[in-house]
C-alpha positions in Angstrom: -13.4 -51.2 20.3 -12.8 -52.4 16.5 -12.4 -50.1 14.1 -15.0 -50.5 12.1 -17.4 -49.7 15.0 -15.9 -46.5 15.6 -19.0 -44.4 13.7 -21.6 -46.4 15.2 -20.8 -46.0 18.9 -22.5 -42.9 20.0 -25.3 -43.6 17.8 -25.9 -47.4 19.3 -25.2 -45.7 22.7 -27.8 -43.3 22.5 -30.4 -45.9 21.3 -29.5 -47.6 24.7 -29.7 -45.1 27.1 -33.7 -45.0 26.8 -34.1 -48.4 28.6 -31.8 -47.5 31.5 -31.9 -45.5 34.7 -29.5 -42.3 35.0 -26.6 -42.5 37.0 -25.2 -39.6 39.4 -22.1 -39.6 37.9 -23.5 -39.3 34.4 -22.7 -35.9 32.0 -23.7 -35.3 28.7 -20.9 -36.0 25.8 -21.2 -34.5 22.4 -19.1 -36.1 19.6 -17.8 -33.9 16.5 -21.1 -34.5 14.7 -23.2 -32.9 17.5 -24.8 -36.4 18.7 -25.0 -36.4 22.5 -25.0 -39.2 25.0 -25.1 -39.3 28.8 -22.1 -41.4 30.6 -19.3 -40.8 33.0 -15.7 -40.8 33.0 -13.5 -43.8 33.5 -10.2 -43.4 32.4 -7.8 -41.6 29.5 -4.8 -42.3 27.6 -3.0 -39.9 25.6 -5.8 -40.7 22.6 -8.6 -42.3 23.8 -10.9 -42.1 26.8 -13.5 -44.8 28.3 -16.8 -43.9 29.4 -19.1 -45.6 31.5 -22.7 -45.9 30.0 -25.8 -45.9 32.3 -26.2 -49.8 32.1 -22.6 -50.1 33.5 -20.9 -51.0 30.4 -17.6 -49.3 29.4 -16.6 -48.2 25.9 -13.2 -46.9 24.7 -13.6 -44.0 22.3 -10.6 -42.1 20.5 -10.7 -38.6 22.0 -10.9 -36.9 18.4 -14.5 -38.5 18.2 -15.5 -35.9 21.0 -16.3 -32.2 20.7 -13.3 -29.7 21.7 -15.1 -28.9 25.0 -15.5 -32.6 26.1 -11.8 -33.2 25.1 -10.7 -30.5 27.4 -12.7 -31.9 30.1 -10.8 -35.4 29.4 -7.5 -33.5 29.9 -8.6 -31.9 33.0 -9.2 -35.0 34.8 -6.8 -36.5 37.2 -4.8 -39.2 35.4 -5.8 -37.9 31.9 -3.5 -38.1 28.8 -0.9 -40.4 30.2 0.8 -42.6 27.9 -0.8 -45.7 26.7 0.4 -49.1 28.5 2.9 -51.2 26.9 1.8 -53.5 24.2 2.2 -57.4 24.5 5.5 -57.4 22.9 6.5 -55.2 25.6 7.3 -51.8 23.7 5.3 -48.7 24.3 3.2 -47.1 21.3 4.9 -43.8 19.8 3.1 -40.7 21.1 2.7 -38.4 18.3 2.3 -34.6 18.5 -1.5 -35.0 18.0 -1.8 -37.2 21.1 0.0 -34.7 23.3 -1.7 -33.6 26.3 -3.2 -30.2 25.3 -3.4 -27.1 27.5 -7.0 -26.7 28.7 -8.5 -23.5 27.2 -8.9 -21.9 30.4 -5.4 -22.1 30.8 -4.1 -20.6 27.6 -2.3 -17.2 27.6 -1.0 -14.9 24.9 2.4 -15.0 24.6 4.8 -11.9 24.9 7.8 -12.6 22.8 8.4 -15.5 20.4 11.8 -15.9 19.5 13.0 -18.6 17.0 15.0 -21.1 19.1 18.9 -21.2 17.4 18.7 -24.8 16.7 15.7 -24.2 14.4 17.9 -22.0 12.0 21.3 -24.5 11.8 21.4 -25.3 8.0 22.1 -28.7 6.3 23.4 -28.8 3.0 21.5 -31.5 1.3 22.8 -30.7 -2.5 24.1 -28.1 -4.4 24.1 -28.5 -8.2 24.0 -24.7 -9.7 24.4 -25.8 -13.2 21.0 -27.8 -12.9 19.7 -24.8 -10.7 19.0 -27.1 -8.1 20.3 -26.7 -4.4 18.9 -28.2 -1.4 19.0 -26.8 2.0 17.2 -27.9 5.4 16.5 -26.2 8.5 14.4 -27.7 11.3 11.3 -27.6 10.1 11.6 -26.7 6.3 13.3 -27.9 3.3 14.1 -25.0 0.9 15.1 -25.9 -3.0 16.7 -23.0 -4.7 17.6 -22.2 -8.0 21.0 -21.0 -7.0 23.8 -21.7 -4.5 23.3 -19.8 -1.1 25.7 -19.3 1.4 25.3 -20.8 4.8 24.7 -17.5 6.7 22.2 -16.4 3.7 20.3 -19.4 4.1 20.1 -19.2 7.7 18.6 -15.7 7.6 16.2 -16.8 4.9 15.2 -19.8 7.1 14.9 -17.5 10.1 11.4 -15.7 9.0 10.1 -19.4 8.3 10.9 -20.9 11.4 9.9 -17.7 13.4 6.8 -17.8 11.9 6.1 -21.7 12.9 7.3 -20.7 16.3 4.8 -18.1 16.6 1.8 -19.9 15.5 2.6 -22.9 17.6 2.9 -20.3 20.6 -0.6 -18.6 20.0 -3.4 -19.9 22.2 -5.3 -21.2 19.0 -4.0 -24.5 19.8 -2.8 -25.2 16.3 -0.5 -28.1 15.9 2.1 -27.3 13.4 2.9 -30.6 11.5 4.2 -30.9 8.1 1.7 -32.4 5.5 1.6 -36.3 5.8 4.2 -37.6 3.5 6.7 -35.1 4.3 9.4 -34.9 6.9 9.5 -31.0 6.8 7.5 -28.2 5.0 8.5 -27.6 1.5 9.5 -24.0 0.1 10.9 -23.3 -3.6 12.7 -20.4 -4.1 12.9 -19.0 -7.5 16.0 -17.0 -8.9 14.0 -14.4 -10.8 10.0 -13.4 -10.8 9.8 -14.9 -14.7 10.6 -18.4 -13.0 8.6 -17.8 -10.3 5.4 -17.3 -12.6 6.5 -19.7 -15.0 6.2 -22.2 -12.0 2.7 -21.2 -11.1 3.1 -18.3 -9.0 0.4 -15.6 -9.5 1.7 -12.3 -11.3 0.9 -9.7 -8.8 1.7 -11.8 -5.9 5.5 -11.9 -3.9 4.8 -15.2 -2.9 2.0 -18.2 -2.8 1.6 -21.4 -0.8 -0.5 -23.8 -3.1 -1.9 -26.5 -0.8 -2.5 -28.6 -4.0 1.1 -29.7 -3.9 2.2 -28.3 -0.4 4.8 -26.3 -1.8 5.5 -22.5 -0.8 6.8 -20.8 -3.8 8.8 -17.4 -3.5 11.3 -15.4 -5.8 14.6 -14.2 -4.4 13.3 -10.7 -4.2 10.5 -11.3 -1.9 12.9 -13.0 0.9 15.0 -10.1 0.6 18.0 -11.7 -1.4 20.0 -9.5 -3.8 23.0 -10.3 -6.1 26.2 -8.9 -5.1 28.8 -9.7 -7.7 28.3 -13.3 -8.0 26.8 -14.3 -4.9 23.3 -13.6 -3.1 23.1 -11.8 0.1 20.2 -11.2 2.6 18.9 -7.3 3.0 18.4 -7.0 6.6 15.9 -4.2 5.8 13.8 -6.0 3.9 10.1 -6.0 5.0 8.9 -9.6 5.0 5.3 -9.2 5.9 3.9 -11.0 2.7 6.3 -14.0 3.6 5.2 -14.3 7.2 1.4 -14.1 5.6 2.1 -17.1 3.5 3.8 -19.1 5.8 1.1 -18.8 8.3 -1.1 -20.6 5.6 1.7 -23.1 5.2 1.8 -24.3 8.6 -1.8 -24.1 9.3 -2.3 -26.7 6.1 -4.2 -29.0 7.9 -7.0 -26.4 9.1 -7.6 -25.0 5.7 -10.4 -27.4 4.8 -12.2 -26.7 8.0 -11.9 -22.8 8.1 -14.0 -19.9 6.7 -12.0 -18.0 4.2 -12.2 -15.0 6.6 -10.3 -16.9 9.3 -7.6 -18.1 7.2 -7.0 -15.0 5.6 -7.5 -12.9 9.0 -5.1 -15.2 11.0 -2.4 -14.8 8.4 -3.0 -10.9 8.3 -2.9 -11.2 12.5 0.5 -12.7 12.0 2.1 -10.5 9.6 0.9 -7.2 11.5 2.7 -8.3 14.8 5.7 -6.3 15.2 8.6 -8.8 13.9 12.4 -8.1 13.5 15.2 -10.6 13.1 13.7 -13.7 14.3 11.5 -12.2 17.2 8.0 -11.2 17.3 6.5 -8.8 19.7 3.3 -11.0 20.3 2.4 -8.8 23.2 2.4 -5.6 21.0 -0.6 -6.9 19.4 -3.0 -3.6 19.7 0.0 -1.5 18.4 0.5 -3.7 15.5 -3.3 -3.5 14.9 -3.5 0.4 15.1 -0.5 0.8 13.0 -2.1 -1.7 10.2 -5.2 0.2 10.5 -3.6 3.6 10.0 -1.6 2.3 7.2 -4.9 1.1 5.4 -6.4 4.5 5.7 -3.6 6.2 4.3 -4.2 3.5 1.3 -7.7 4.9 1.2 -9.5 1.9 2.9 -12.9 2.6 5.0 -12.4 1.4 8.6 -15.4 -1.0 8.3 -16.5 -4.7 8.2 -19.5 -4.2 5.9 -22.4 -6.8 6.5 -20.7 -9.0 9.2 -23.3 -12.1 8.8 -22.2 -11.6 4.8 -18.5 -12.0 5.7 -18.5 -14.6 8.2 -20.5 -16.8 6.3 -19.3 -16.3 2.9 -18.2 -19.6 1.0 -14.8 -19.9 -1.0 -16.7 -19.3 -4.5 -18.1 -16.1 -3.6 -14.9 -15.0 -1.9 -12.8 -15.8 -5.1 -15.4 -14.0 -7.4 -15.3 -10.6 -5.2 -11.2 -10.9 -4.7 -10.5 -11.4 -8.7 -12.6 -8.5 -9.6 -9.8 -6.0 -8.5 -6.8 -5.7 -6.1 -8.8 -3.1 -3.7 -11.7 -5.9 -3.3 -9.4 -8.2 -2.3 -7.7 -5.9 0.0 -10.9 -4.9 1.6 -11.9 -8.6 2.2 -8.3 -9.2 3.6 -8.8 -5.9 6.2 -12.4 -6.7 7.2 -11.0 -10.2 8.0 -8.3 -9.2 10.3 -10.6 -6.9 11.8 -12.8 -9.8 13.1 -10.0 -11.8 14.0 -8.5 -9.4 16.1 -11.9 -8.6 17.7 -12.7 -12.0 18.6 -8.9 -12.6 20.0 -8.8 -9.6 22.2 -11.9 -7.4 22.6 -14.9 -9.9 22.4 -16.1 -11.1 26.0 -13.4 -12.0 28.5 -10.8 -10.0 26.2 -8.9 -13.7 26.2 -9.9 -14.8 23.2 -12.2 -17.5 24.7 -14.9 -18.2 22.2 -12.1 -17.9 19.5 -9.8 -20.6 20.9 -12.9 -22.7 21.4 -13.6 -22.5 18.0 -10.1 -23.2 16.9 -10.2 -26.5 19.2 -13.3 -27.6 17.8 -11.4 -27.4 14.4 -8.5 -29.1 15.6 -10.6 -31.8 16.2 -11.7 -32.2 12.7 -8.4 -32.1 11.7 -7.5 -35.0 14.1 -10.5 -36.9 13.0 -9.4 -36.4 9.1 -6.1 -37.4 10.0 -7.2 -40.6 11.7 -9.2 -41.5 8.9 -6.6 -41.3 6.4 -4.5 -43.5 8.6 -7.2 -46.2 8.8 -6.1 -49.3 6.4 -9.3 -49.5 5.3 -8.9 -46.0 3.3 -6.8 -46.8 -0.2 -4.6 -44.0 -1.4 -3.8 -43.4 -5.3 -0.7 -41.7 -6.7 -3.0 -39.1 -8.2 -4.2 -37.9 -4.8 -7.3 -39.8 -4.9 -8.6 -42.1 -2.6 -11.4 -44.7 -1.7 -13.1 -45.9 1.7 -15.8 -48.4 2.3 -19.2 -46.8 2.4 -19.8 -47.8 6.1 -16.7 -46.0 6.9 -16.9 -42.3 5.4 -14.5 -39.5 6.0 -15.2 -36.4 8.2 -17.3 -33.7 6.6 -14.9 -32.1 4.1 -17.6 -30.2 1.9 -16.3 -26.4 1.1 -20.3 -25.5 1.5 -20.6 -26.7 5.0 -17.1 -27.8 6.8 -15.8 -24.4 7.5 -19.0 -23.3 9.1 -20.1 -25.9 11.6 -18.4 -24.4 14.6 -19.6 -20.9 14.2 -22.1 -21.1 16.8 -18.8 -21.4 19.1 -18.3 -17.6 18.0 -21.7 -16.6 18.2 -22.4 -18.2 21.5 -26.3 -17.5 21.4 -25.6 -13.9 19.9 -27.1 -12.5 16.8 -24.9 -11.0 14.0 -26.2 -7.5 14.5 -25.8 -8.0 18.3 -22.0 -8.9 17.6 -21.5 -6.2 15.1 -22.8 -3.6 17.7 -20.1 -5.2 20.2 -17.5 -4.7 17.5 -18.0 -1.2 17.2 -17.9 -0.4 21.0 -15.1 -2.8 21.5 -12.8 -1.1 19.0 -14.1 2.5 20.2 -12.7 1.5 23.7 -9.2 1.3 22.1 -9.5 4.5 20.1 -10.7 3.1 16.5 -13.9 3.5 14.9 -15.3 0.9 12.8 -18.6 1.0 10.8 -20.7 -2.3 10.2 -23.6 -2.2 8.2 
């Protein structure tokens, strides 16, 4: 199929269906825009599926145009997701991370221990110029630009938390593909020797580190990664609690998803990873309930009420309103974060089958959005400009990226026919079953 026809395929197929008889092998197929056709499965490669319409005609379709459930169905079929055939020149097209066979939702499991691979924290020295305050180091997935020279052993300990967090997010059944932003071989991190330097580079005054999606750089002062000056060299404090670091790294490795997630999911998932027991490159993912209870107790000690507030308002809160509330006081911000992790933990471990199936389906649908956007930006019809702007033909619009709508279009997968009040009731009962009493308005 020619690229120009991608967006028109399903709409045209729907119109054609009315004049043809139904076939016994037909099933409904839904695209990412919610449009439905009746067709039968023919075959699939790693990144496309061929469907047979009721009139017998076959049409290839990029997998990313299908909803998450139908993508999972394709992957479950015999012979699906095999490498694409060789080209006319005899070469086989490269299979990217996004086109690899994804584990069907029903077969995904929650990990027990997630340990960072040793090879991930092998450090390359790219540049060391202390006079210019520019030293560049690389681990497997990250590039660190430091204002001071760091010993290889110290840099390895810094990289350990970054790489371990990436390994954790990749291992969770959310199905997140941790891929550096377009144009980067690795995730970027800037390490600042002093808090003053950090703030001067745009770091918020009351923060211990921040990921800025605008330039795709994670900024963090030395003190927040446990570095301290001993004589003339920096050493790593092994007793340092890197919780804030884990939170922000989670944002960084989920960068492609942020456009399509409600803020409560963005912050709730980062709070989730932060609350898991962690030590020296190892996450105890199987101790999530203990981690959550410990977090709740800590929040109680700080005087926070164990409540979700108005559930519907929280789950549908747009970014403008969130920012307005969070900017009033640190406590208000803390309440939003706390309510978010309560919701995320419920949907991951206490809702329905207690396997997180609804939440995993939701994240899989968001994955489809990220792939649709990635495919759009790789299309030659899209022109990119140095300032980050882009243009495209009017008949080839991008996927919905509007902050008012894009993050909320898959919430129905979480609701699953339930009202917000019903879910609120289920939340109170579910938390009660693990010995936690929460309040919902």
